[in-house]
C-alpha positions as CSV (number, residue, x, y, z in Angstrom):
1,M,0.5,42.6,-22.1
2,D,3.1,40.1,-23.4
3,R,5.2,40.5,-20.3
4,Q,2.3,39.9,-18.0
5,I,1.2,36.8,-19.9
6,I,4.6,35.2,-19.9
7,R,5.3,35.9,-16.3
8,E,2.0,34.4,-15.2
9,L,2.8,31.2,-17.3
10,A,6.3,31.1,-15.9
11,G,5.0,31.3,-12.3
12,R,2.6,28.4,-12.9
13,Y,5.3,26.3,-14.6
14,Y,7.9,26.9,-11.8
15,E,5.3,26.0,-9.2
16,A,4.6,22.7,-11.0
17,A,8.3,22.0,-11.5
18,N,9.0,22.4,-7.8
19,G,6.1,20.2,-6.7
20,D,6.9,17.0,-4.8
21,K,5.4,14.8,-7.6
22,N,7.6,16.3,-10.3
23,R,10.7,16.1,-8.1
24,S,10.1,12.4,-7.4
25,R,10.0,11.6,-11.1
26,V,13.8,12.0,-11.4
27,A,14.3,9.1,-9.1
28,L,11.9,7.0,-11.0
29,H,13.7,7.8,-14.3
30,K,17.1,7.1,-12.8
31,G,15.8,3.8,-11.3
32,V,15.0,2.5,-14.8
33,N,18.1,3.7,-16.4
34,D,20.4,2.6,-13.6
35,L,18.8,-0.9,-13.7
36,R,17.4,-0.5,-10.1
37,M,13.8,0.2,-11.0
38,I,11.5,1.5,-8.4
39,R,8.5,1.0,-10.7
40,P,8.0,1.3,-14.5
41,V,7.9,4.8,-16.0
42,V,5.1,5.9,-18.3
43,L,5.5,8.8,-20.8
44,I,3.5,10.4,-23.6
45,N,5.4,12.3,-26.4
46,E,5.2,13.4,-30.1
47,L,1.7,14.7,-29.8
48,P,-0.8,15.9,-32.5
49,W,-1.0,19.4,-31.0
50,H,-3.3,20.5,-33.9
51,E,-6.1,18.3,-32.4
52,L,-5.6,19.1,-28.8
53,N,-6.6,22.8,-28.5
54,A,-10.3,22.1,-28.0
55,N,-10.7,24.8,-25.3
56,G,-8.1,27.3,-26.4
57,E,-5.5,26.6,-23.7
58,L,-2.8,26.2,-26.3
59,S,-3.6,29.4,-28.3
60,L,-0.7,31.8,-28.4
61,I,-1.7,35.3,-27.3
62,C,1.7,37.1,-27.2
63,E,2.7,39.3,-30.1
64,D,6.5,39.4,-29.8
65,E,8.0,36.5,-31.8
66,K,10.6,35.7,-29.2
67,I,8.1,35.7,-26.4
68,R,5.7,33.6,-28.4
69,G,8.4,30.9,-28.5
70,M,8.6,31.0,-24.7
71,E,4.8,31.0,-24.5
72,Y,4.5,27.9,-26.6
73,F,7.0,26.1,-24.3
74,F,5.1,27.0,-21.2
75,R,1.6,26.3,-22.6
76,T,2.5,22.9,-24.0
77,E,4.3,21.8,-20.9
78,L,1.6,22.9,-18.6
79,F,-1.0,21.3,-20.8
80,K,0.7,17.9,-20.5
81,Q,1.0,18.3,-16.7
82,K,-2.7,19.2,-16.4
83,Y,-4.3,16.5,-18.6
84,F,-1.9,13.6,-19.0
85,P,1.1,14.0,-16.7
86,C,2.1,10.4,-16.4
87,D,5.8,10.5,-15.3
88,I,6.7,13.4,-17.5
89,H,9.4,15.5,-15.7
90,I,9.6,19.2,-16.3
91,R,12.9,20.9,-15.7
92,P,12.9,23.5,-12.8
93,Y,14.3,26.2,-15.1
94,Y,13.6,27.8,-18.5
95,P,16.0,26.3,-21.1
96,V,17.7,28.7,-23.6
97,M,19.1,26.5,-26.4
98,K,22.6,27.2,-27.6
99,Q,22.4,28.9,-31.0
100,G,24.5,26.9,-33.3
101,E,24.7,24.0,-35.7
102,F,26.4,20.6,-35.5
103,G,28.9,19.5,-38.2
104,R,27.2,17.6,-41.0
105,M,27.5,16.0,-44.4
106,A,26.7,18.3,-47.3
107,G,27.0,18.3,-51.1
108,L,23.9,16.4,-52.1
109,E,20.4,17.7,-52.0
110,I,17.6,15.4,-51.0
111,D,15.0,14.9,-53.7
112,E,11.6,13.9,-52.5
113,K,7.9,14.1,-53.0
114,R,6.2,15.0,-49.8
115,I,2.5,14.8,-48.9
116,G,1.7,16.6,-45.7
117,D,-1.3,16.2,-43.3
118,P,-4.2,18.3,-44.7
119,A,-5.4,18.7,-41.2
120,G,-2.2,20.5,-40.2
121,G,-0.4,17.7,-38.3
122,H,3.3,17.2,-38.2
123,I,3.3,13.8,-39.9
124,A,4.0,13.6,-43.6
125,A,4.6,10.9,-46.3
126,H,7.9,11.0,-48.1
127,E,8.9,9.4,-51.4
128,Y,12.7,9.8,-51.8
129,H,14.4,9.7,-55.2
130,D,17.9,8.3,-55.6
131,V,20.6,11.0,-55.6
132,L,23.4,8.7,-54.4
133,K,23.6,6.1,-57.2
134,T,27.3,6.1,-58.0
135,E,30.7,6.6,-56.5
136,D,30.9,10.0,-58.2
137,D,27.7,10.9,-56.3
138,L,29.4,9.7,-53.1
139,E,32.4,11.9,-53.8
140,Q,30.1,14.9,-53.7
141,L,29.3,14.3,-50.0
142,R,31.7,16.2,-47.8
143,W,31.7,17.0,-44.1
144,V,31.3,20.7,-43.1
145,P,32.0,21.9,-39.5
146,G,29.5,23.2,-37.1
147,W,29.4,26.5,-35.2
148,Y,28.3,28.0,-31.9
149,D,27.1,31.6,-31.7
150,R,27.8,32.6,-28.1
151,E,26.7,36.2,-28.7
152,A,23.3,35.2,-30.1
153,T,22.9,32.7,-27.3
154,A,23.7,35.3,-24.6
155,E,21.3,37.7,-26.2
156,L,18.4,35.1,-25.9
157,F,19.5,34.3,-22.3
158,Y,19.4,37.9,-21.1
159,F,16.2,38.5,-22.9
160,A,14.5,35.6,-21.1
161,A,16.3,36.4,-17.8
162,E,15.0,40.0,-17.9
163,L,11.5,38.7,-18.4
164,I,11.2,35.9,-15.9
165,G,14.6,35.6,-14.1
166,D,13.1,36.8,-10.8
167,I,10.4,34.1,-11.0
168,M,12.5,31.1,-12.1
169,P,16.1,30.2,-13.1
170,V,17.0,30.6,-16.8
171,K,19.7,28.2,-18.0
172,I,21.7,27.9,-21.3
173,C,21.3,24.3,-22.5
174,G,23.1,22.3,-25.1
175,H,21.6,20.0,-27.8
176,Q,21.3,16.3,-28.4
177,V,21.2,16.1,-32.2
178,A,24.8,14.8,-32.6
179,M,24.3,12.2,-29.9
180,G,22.7,9.9,-32.5
181,H,24.3,8.0,-35.4
182,T,21.3,7.7,-37.7
183,L,23.3,6.3,-40.6
184,W,20.7,4.4,-42.5
185,D,17.9,7.0,-41.9
186,I,20.2,9.4,-43.8
187,V,20.9,6.9,-46.6
188,A,17.2,6.2,-47.0
189,Q,16.6,9.9,-47.6
190,Y,19.4,10.1,-50.2
191,R,18.5,6.8,-52.0
192,G,14.9,5.8,-51.2
193,V,14.0,2.7,-49.3
194,T,13.8,0.2,-52.2
195,N,17.1,1.2,-53.7
196,L,18.8,1.0,-50.3
197,L,17.5,-2.5,-49.5
198,N,18.2,-3.8,-53.0
199,D,21.8,-2.6,-53.0
200,L,22.6,-4.2,-49.6
201,I,22.3,-7.4,-51.7
202,E,23.4,-6.3,-55.2
203,R,26.1,-3.7,-54.4
204,P,27.3,-4.5,-50.8
205,E,30.8,-2.9,-51.4
206,F,29.2,0.4,-52.5
207,M,26.9,0.4,-49.5
208,H,29.8,-0.2,-47.2
209,K,31.6,2.8,-48.7
210,I,28.5,4.9,-48.0
211,A,28.4,3.6,-44.4
212,R,32.1,4.3,-44.0
213,K,31.9,7.9,-45.2
214,L,28.9,8.8,-43.1
215,T,30.4,7.1,-40.0
216,D,33.6,9.0,-40.5
217,G,31.5,12.2,-40.8
218,F,29.6,11.4,-37.6
219,I,32.9,10.9,-35.7
220,L,34.1,14.3,-36.9
221,T,30.7,15.8,-35.8
222,V,31.2,14.4,-32.3
223,Q,34.7,15.9,-32.1
224,D,33.5,19.2,-33.5
225,A,30.5,19.3,-31.0
226,V,33.0,19.0,-28.1
227,K,35.2,21.8,-29.5
228,N,32.1,24.0,-29.9
229,N,30.6,22.9,-26.6
230,L,27.2,22.1,-28.1
231,Y,26.4,19.0,-26.1
232,A,23.9,19.0,-23.2
233,A,24.7,17.8,-19.7
234,E,21.8,16.0,-17.9
235,Y,19.4,16.2,-20.8
236,P,16.0,14.9,-19.6
237,D,15.2,12.7,-22.5
238,L,16.7,11.3,-25.8
239,H,14.1,10.8,-28.5
240,C,11.2,10.5,-26.0
241,S,12.9,8.1,-23.5
242,P,14.1,9.3,-20.1
243,M,17.8,9.8,-19.8
244,Y,18.4,10.8,-16.1
245,T,21.0,8.5,-14.6
246,N,23.7,8.3,-11.9
247,D,25.9,6.2,-14.2
248,L,27.4,8.9,-16.5
249,A,30.7,10.5,-15.7
250,P,30.0,13.8,-13.9
251,V,30.5,17.1,-15.8
252,I,33.5,18.8,-14.3
253,D,33.4,21.9,-16.6
254,H,30.1,22.9,-18.1
255,D,32.0,24.7,-20.8
256,S,33.5,21.4,-21.9
257,V,30.8,18.7,-22.0
258,K,32.2,15.6,-23.5
259,P,30.6,12.4,-25.0
260,E,31.5,10.5,-21.8
261,N,29.1,12.8,-20.0
262,V,26.1,12.1,-22.2
263,W,24.1,9.4,-23.9
264,G,24.7,8.3,-27.4
265,R,22.1,6.8,-29.7
266,G,22.2,4.3,-32.5
267,V,19.3,3.6,-34.9
268,A,18.7,1.7,-38.1
269,Q,14.9,1.9,-38.6
270,I,14.9,0.6,-42.2
271,F,16.8,-2.5,-41.0
272,G,13.7,-3.8,-39.5
273,A,13.4,-5.5,-42.9
274,V,16.8,-7.2,-43.0
275,S,18.3,-10.3,-41.4
276,P,20.3,-10.2,-38.1
277,E,23.4,-11.1,-40.1
278,M,22.9,-8.1,-42.5
279,H,22.0,-5.8,-39.6
280,D,25.3,-6.8,-37.9
281,E,27.4,-6.4,-41.1
282,F,26.0,-3.0,-42.3
283,D,25.1,-1.2,-39.0
284,I,26.2,-2.7,-35.7
285,K,29.9,-2.7,-36.5
286,Y,29.7,1.0,-37.6
287,Q,27.7,1.9,-34.5
288,I,30.2,0.3,-32.2
289,E,32.9,2.6,-33.6
290,A,30.8,5.7,-33.8
291,L,29.3,5.5,-30.3
292,E,32.4,4.3,-28.5
293,P,33.1,7.7,-26.9
294,F,29.7,8.1,-25.3
295,G,29.1,7.2,-21.6
296,L,26.0,5.2,-22.2
297,V,24.1,4.2,-25.4
298,Y,20.4,3.9,-26.3
299,Y,19.8,1.8,-29.4
300,G,16.8,1.6,-31.6
301,C,13.7,3.4,-32.7
302,C,10.9,1.9,-34.8
303,E,12.8,-1.2,-36.0
304,R,12.0,-4.6,-34.5
305,L,14.9,-5.8,-32.3
306,D,13.6,-8.7,-30.2
307,N,15.5,-11.1,-32.5
308,K,18.7,-9.1,-32.6
309,I,19.5,-8.5,-28.9
310,H,22.6,-10.8,-29.2
311,L,24.0,-8.4,-31.7
312,L,23.5,-5.3,-29.6
313,R,25.4,-6.9,-26.8
314,K,28.6,-6.2,-28.7
315,M,28.2,-2.5,-27.7
316,K,30.1,-2.3,-24.4
317,N,28.4,1.0,-23.4
318,L,24.9,-0.1,-24.3
319,R,22.3,0.6,-21.6
320,K,18.8,0.9,-23.1
321,I,17.1,-0.8,-26.0
322,S,14.0,0.3,-27.9
323,I,11.2,-2.3,-28.2
324,T,8.5,-1.4,-30.8
325,P,4.8,-2.3,-30.8
326,W,5.4,-5.0,-33.4
327,S,8.2,-6.7,-31.4
328,D,7.6,-9.9,-29.5
329,I,7.8,-8.5,-26.0
330,D,8.2,-12.0,-24.4
331,A,11.2,-12.7,-26.6
332,A,12.7,-9.3,-26.0
333,A,12.3,-9.4,-22.3
334,E,13.7,-12.9,-22.1
335,A,16.8,-11.9,-24.2
336,I,17.4,-8.6,-22.3
337,G,16.6,-9.7,-18.7
338,G,18.2,-7.4,-16.2
339,D,21.2,-6.6,-18.4
340,Y,19.7,-3.5,-20.1
341,A,16.7,-1.2,-19.7
342,M,13.9,-1.4,-22.2
343,C,12.1,1.5,-23.7
344,V,8.8,-0.1,-24.7
345,K,6.9,1.8,-27.4
346,L,3.2,1.3,-27.0
347,N,0.8,1.3,-30.0
348,P,-0.4,4.9,-30.9
349,A,-3.2,3.5,-33.0
350,H,-4.9,2.6,-29.7
351,V,-5.6,6.3,-29.1
352,G,-6.9,6.9,-32.6
353,A,-10.2,5.7,-34.0
354,G,-11.9,2.9,-32.2
355,F,-10.6,3.7,-28.7
356,D,-10.9,0.5,-26.6
357,E,-9.9,0.5,-23.0
358,D,-9.7,-3.3,-22.8
359,V,-7.2,-3.4,-25.7
360,I,-5.1,-0.7,-24.0
361,R,-5.1,-2.6,-20.7
362,K,-4.2,-5.9,-22.4
363,E,-1.2,-4.3,-24.2
364,I,0.1,-2.7,-21.0
365,N,-0.4,-5.8,-18.9
366,T,1.3,-8.0,-21.5
367,V,4.4,-5.8,-21.3
368,M,4.4,-5.6,-17.5
369,D,4.0,-9.4,-17.2
370,A,6.9,-10.1,-19.6
371,A,9.1,-7.6,-17.8
372,R,8.2,-9.0,-14.3
373,R,9.0,-12.6,-15.4
374,N,12.4,-11.6,-16.7
375,G,13.5,-9.0,-14.2
376,C,13.5,-6.2,-16.6
377,A,13.8,-2.4,-15.9
378,F,11.7,-0.5,-18.4
379,D,9.7,2.5,-19.4
380,M,6.6,2.6,-21.5
381,V,6.2,5.4,-24.0
382,L,3.3,6.3,-26.2
383,K,4.7,8.3,-29.1
384,D,4.4,8.8,-32.9
385,I,0.8,10.0,-32.2
386,S,-0.4,11.4,-35.5
387,T,-4.1,11.6,-34.4
388,V,-6.4,11.1,-31.5
389,A,-9.4,11.2,-33.9
390,G,-10.0,14.7,-32.8
391,D,-10.8,13.6,-29.2
392,P,-8.1,14.6,-26.6
393,R,-10.0,12.5,-24.0
394,H,-8.3,9.5,-25.6
395,L,-4.9,10.7,-24.3
396,I,-6.3,11.6,-20.9
397,R,-7.9,8.2,-20.4
398,W,-4.9,6.3,-21.8
399,A,-2.7,8.2,-19.3
400,E,-5.1,7.3,-16.4
401,I,-5.1,3.6,-17.4
402,A,-1.3,3.4,-17.8
403,T,-0.6,5.3,-14.6
404,D,-3.0,3.0,-12.6
405,A,-1.2,0.0,-14.0
406,V,2.3,1.1,-13.0
407,N,1.2,2.4,-9.6
408,G,0.1,-1.2,-8.9
409,W,3.5,-2.6,-9.8
């Protein structure tokens, strides 16, 4: 029964992946990232799956655990294509992820109080307690190398290929974890937000020592990932934003994917609360060094950056900038112009309680008007969706509104 189920799902998926509409999405994504936009791209990601299975389409039926993982992949991808496809591109193969781990910093255990979603969602509240108070604590942090288990990866590959290889291609794929230098996200987990922000002012030398050590660790992680061949060539997205492009160095040897072949990412979410000068001193200078080997760079996540674009211009390989819902989109678009692509994050609260189509249209039109005035290439992403108030129709209708808007570009 498991075999029959997964083969039927694989056939449906591969048919959708080879459709003209799905194939055309690659060109749309490249148009934005290569700064030659055909029209804006719209995506939905980071979904509250626990609220979306109203009709049982997402229920896993297979019994074998390895097959259930494949089943989850196919069911969730097909669900998105059926109900809110937007410009979501699905790869025309089944991806088998390399079994391994990137190099990382170790030696300190994160101490936190965590409150999960009682409804079963993936969002949680975290209260981090300070375990990195002193230089002695910092000495405990050490870099440990990563690894790649080729035998385990091959086993998964042949397992999937035997099941569905006559229906669709099966491909071993790398990871994107070590593409991003998330320096201050890591420090926030070790120290807590308040301690982090206070010590940028009260103990700047200590905070620079932390930044130096974690940056050195990231640089080692990048080198180690190349040695272990853990990187992914032509990864479709990087933290919810499309990554297809013609502007990366082509991969000559797929057993040796290098940083120049992929996107890098910088982020300093907690620095949404600091001045441009402090952001520059404590993050940008480290990001420039850490991300220098990558072919292109995408910077930002949930931090406001519309007043810091001039700082980001110091990154010579910068290509895309995140613009959050609480940014001034007019200021961001004017500062960016046609020099970089924007990944505009739209407000996920609009698909929660109080669903209002006029509010959604106004937000989308405001973004599009600002981009049009300033000649910006951009995608719009609805993400960080913790709830749709139990009504999947919110996502369906949002997708229809957004798709209509960009099709009229």
